[in-house]
N, C-alpha and C positions, 0 to 999 in steps of 0.2 A: 641490486635491491637490498636495502638495509633491513635488519630484523624488525624494527618497528613498522616499516612500510609493508613488510610481508604480513604481519599480524593485522594491520589496518586493512589490507586487501581482503583477508579472511573475514574481517568484521563486516566490510562493505558488501561482500558477497551475501552475508546473512541479510543485510539491508534489502538487497535486491530480491532475494528469495521471499522475504516477508512482504515487500511491495507487490510481487506477483501473485503468491498464494494467499496471503492475508488480505491483499487489495481485492482480489476477485471475491473473496469471502465477505468483506465489508461491503462491497458494491452491490450485493443481493439486497440490502436493505433499502436501496432506492426503488427497485422493482417491487419489492413487498409493500412499500409505502404507497406506491402509485397503482397497485393492483386493482383498486376499487373496493366495492362493498364485500361483505363476507361471502355472498353468493357468487357475485361476478369474478371476484379475485381468488376463488378457492383453488382453481387449477393451477394458477401461478404460484400461489403460496405453497401448495403441495410440492411443486417442483423445486422451490427454494428449500423446503425442509429435506427433500431427498438429495439435493445437490450438495448441500453443506452439512447435513446432519452428521455423517460419518467423519468429517475432516476438520470441522471449524476449531475444535480443540487443538488438533495436531498443528494447525497452521501457526498457532502462537509459539510453538517451539522456536520458531525463528526470531521472535521478539525477545524471548528469554535469552537466546544465544547472543544476540546483539548487545543487550543490556549487560549481561555478565562479562562478555569479552571487553566491552567498553569500559566498565568500572575497574576491571582487573588489570588491563593492559594499559589504559590511559586515565588513571584515577583522578588526577587534577582537572582534566578537562571534563570528566563526567561530573565531578563535584561542582565545577562552575556552571555547566549547562543546566543541571538539575536545580541549582540555587536561583539562577537568574530566571530560568523558565519553568519555575515551579507551577504556575497557574496552568499553562497549556499541558504540561505533563500530567497534572492532577486530573484535568478535564478529559484527556485522552484515556487515562486509566479508568476513570468513571464510566466512559462510553463502553470500554471493554467489559467491565464488570456487569453493568446494566444489561448490555447486549446478550451476554452469555446467560445470565439469570433469566431474562425475558424469553429468550429462545426456548429454554427448558420448560418454563412455567406455561408457556402458551400451549404446549402439547398436552398438559394435564389440567387445563382450565375446567372448572366445573360448570361454568356458564358462558354463553356467547359474549356477555359484556366483559368477562375477564380476559377472554381470549383476545378481544378487541384491544383491551388496555395493554396487555403484554405484547401484542403484535405491534402496536404503535411505539411502545418503548424499544422493542427490538429494532424496528425500522429507523427510528430517530437516532438512537445510539450507534447504529451501524454507520451513520453518516458523521456523527460527532467525533468519533475516534480518528478516522483519517484526516478530518479537517484540522485538528489540533496537531497531529503528527506533521501535517504540512506546514503549519505555522512554526513549529519548532525547527524544522529543516530550514525554513525561510529566515528565522532569526539567526541561526548559526551561519548560513551562507552569506548573510548581509553583514556579518562582522559585528553583531549586537551583543555578543556574549563575551564579556571582558574575562581575562584570565583569573582574576581574583573572585569571580562569581558575583560581584556586586552591581550587576546590571539592574536597570529598572524592571520591576515585576510586570509592568504593563506595556511601557513603551517599547520594550526589547522585542515584543512580537506583534504588537498592534501597528504594523507597518505595511507598505504596499507589497513588499516581497513576501512576507509572512502571509498576509491575507490572500493574495493571489495564489501563494503555494497551497494554502488550505483548500481553496476552491478547486484548484487543479487536481489536487490529490482526491478530493471527492468525485470529480468528473472522471478522472482516469479510472478509479476503482469501479465506478458504476459502468463505464464502457466495457472494461475487462469482464465484469460479471455478466453484462448483457450478451456479450459474444459466447460465453460459456453456456449460459442459460438457454440461448437460442439453439445452440448446438444440441444441447441435452433434450430440449423439447422435440426437435426434429428427429433425433435419433430414436426417441422413444415412441414416435408415432403420433404426435400431437401437432399436426400441421397448422391448425388455427392459432394455437398458442405461439408456435414458432413464428408465424407471420406477425402477430402482435409484438412479440418481442423484438423481432427484426426492425420493425418500424421505430419502436422506442430506442433501440440501440443505436440506429443511424442518427436519430435526433441528439441522443447524448454524445455521440462521437463528434458530430458537427459543432455542437455547443461548446465542448471541451476544447476542440481545436481553435474556435473563435476566442475563447478565454485565454488560451496560451499565446495567441498572436497579440491580444490586447495587453497582455502582461509584460511584453517584451520592452516597451518604452519606459514604464515606471521601474522595472528591474534594472534596466541600464543605468538609470539615475541613482536608484537606491542601493544597489549592490554591484559596485564597479568591479570588484575583484572577481565575482562570480560571472559577471557579464563579459569581462575580458577572456576568461576561461572558456565560456561557452562559445564565443566567437573565434576563439584561438585553437588550442589543442583538441577541445572537445567538439569542435564543429562537424567533423565527420560522423560522430555519433548522433549529434542532433539531426543531421541530414537523413541518416538511416532510420532514426525514430520516425521522422516525419513521413518518409516514404512507406515505412511498415504501417504506420497508422492510416495513410491514404489507401494502401493496399488492403487493409482490414475492412475499410468502409466499402470498397468496391466489391470484395469477396462476400461480405454480409449482403450487400444489395443484389448480387448475383445468386444468392442463396448457397454459396459454397462455404458452409458453416465450419466443416472440419479444418480446412486450411486456414480459415480466418482465425481460429483459436491460436495457431502457431505464430501467425503475423502479429496478432495482438500481444502475445508474450514478447516477441521481439521489439515491438514498439515501446513497451513499458520498460523492459529490461534496458534497452539502450538509452532511454531518456534518464533513468536513474543512474546508469554508468556514466552518462555524460555529465551529470550533476557532480559525481565523485571525481571525475577527471578534471572538471573545471575548477573544483575547489582545491585540488591538489597543489601544493603539499601541506595545506592548512588542516588542522584538526578542529581548531576554532579560528575561522577566517580572520586574518589580520591580527590575530593575537598569539596563537600557540601553533607550532608546526607539529607534524606527526612525531618526528624525532625528538623534538623538545618535550613533548607531552607524555612520552613512553614511560612505563615502569622499568623495573630491573630486567636484565636480560634473562635471568633464570625464570622469571615469571613469564616472559614472552615465549621462551622455549616450551615451558610446560603447557601454555595455552595451544601452541601449534601441534603439540603431541595429542592434546584433547581433541582438537579439530580433526586430526587425522583419524583417531578412533571414531569420532562422530560419523565421518564420512564412510567408514567401513561398516559401523553398526547401525546407524540411524537412517542414512539415506536409503538403503535397499528396503527397509521396512516401510518408509514413507512412500516410496515408489510403488510398492505392492499395494499399499492401502489405496492410492489413488487409481491404480489399475482395476481394483475390485470395484470401486465406486463407478468407473466407466463401463463396466461390463454388465451392470444391471439395468433393467428397464423399470419404469414406474408407472403406476396407474393411480387415478384419482379415486380416493376411497371416502 
């Protein structure tokens, strides 16, 4: 394994971590949006606040890690991607900013009308961010980001692969969030809410699976390099992801919510890993490989040292934070 590939592997580990933890965070917006009126949806929205309140800022550590590593280790590809895909990057960033602000402001709203407004902004922007991240991934995977960065600002991501990628990202985040919210509601002694979330989570999971299957044909035609990788070396990961996703649906249906969380994480992690393996060795598909796009060796070594320090210093703190959030029960106030 070359030094650039090792750094790229560390970068993609950050992508997977953000997809899991940030994805579950974003996905709560769907359930917040569909919770119902201020009275009927109060219990669910209280659960959302309790579940993501302590961790939503910490989850974005992974996005910062990915972006900093990308522009430092592979600067030319980062410049090309952000130039060509300026619009979806901007819209994803807008979604993140509006989401965080609205989540905080909703708690301190002076009137019910303000709370409803900020709640709508929070829920809507929670879906906007993963959608545009999905379009970015689709544009890169379909080879529409040229090495010089002079790709079309609109045509580069308004494609079948990108649009399906955006919809699948939203569905996956919502499904992951639903599994975790259902488990939290059940663990905290709210059986009626857990049953409601169970039904919605099953519906989201089935709908997302249908979209994934529907996307196979246009992706095969629109992103041949990615398609060849998915049906080739990444095929075992795709199969594992499908089996884990099906197992999650069965476990949720059987009300085995705790093991369903693990299988849901496996399903999402393997599908993200499958995308990375299918795209290998390209940093920008059909344009720049990982080795060709890498910076100086000294920079790469320094990044690996920083990653090692982060593993030692940051991961234990994050693990402890998540443990604390899982040890508390919540009540509707």
